C-alpha positions, 0 to 999 in steps of 0.5 A: 070882808070875812075869813073862813076856817079851813073847813068852813065851805063844807058846812051849812052852819056857822060860828061868827065870831065877832071881836071887840074894840081894836080887835082883828083876826084871831083876836083870842087865843081860843079861836083857832082850837074852838075852829077845830072844835066846831068843825068837828061838830058840824060848824064852820067859823067865820071871822069878819073884819069890819069897819070898826076893826083894828084901828077903825075903832071910834070911827063906826057904830054898832049899827053899822057893824050889825049891818056888816054882819048882815051882809057877811051872813047873807054872803054865807047863805048865797056862796056857801049854803049856810042854813044857820048861824051863830054870832060869838061877841067877844067884848065890844063884839057883844054889843054888836051881836045883840044889835044884830039880833034885835034889828036883823034877826028876821032879815031876808036872804039871810040864814037863821039866827040860832043863837048868840053867845056873849063872851066878856061882854063890856062897856067901853064907855065905862072903861073909857071914863076911868081915864084921867081927863075923862070929864074934860074931853066929855065936856068937849064932846058935848060942846061939839054935839051941841055945834052940830059936829057930833060925827067929827072925831074930837080926839083919839085916845092916843095913850090907849092907841100906844098901849095896843102897839106889840113890839 
């Protein structure tokens, strides 16, 4: 699923804005003014909601996100005559952008990928390694992989989930 800026249907060029861990629509304050400026420059803005968006984090993969991006841009070409696009990756969205460029840049029935913007690239793995108890959790995960349970969810970082709730 993806949401197009108001005038996106009038453009054949688009910027696909991909958020990071836990992000959804309008993941940053800069997106609304950016969409307006892009419109003036002849670009529409698209914001996909992927399986990894919002609380889906940790239940998907960068490979799956890249496939979902492929589906979005193929739909843009089919339904809105999109000829070319740029991926703007924010945070973990940078990894999605790089994976798309690596695996799907030459995909059939997709518009031409003209560029990738990596805005605030981070490593979530490195960030989570700074949490208390990370070493113990890593041991549990390695044990699960050895037992053939590598696709199972060992635990969620509830302290991180709770920090995302805005009241």
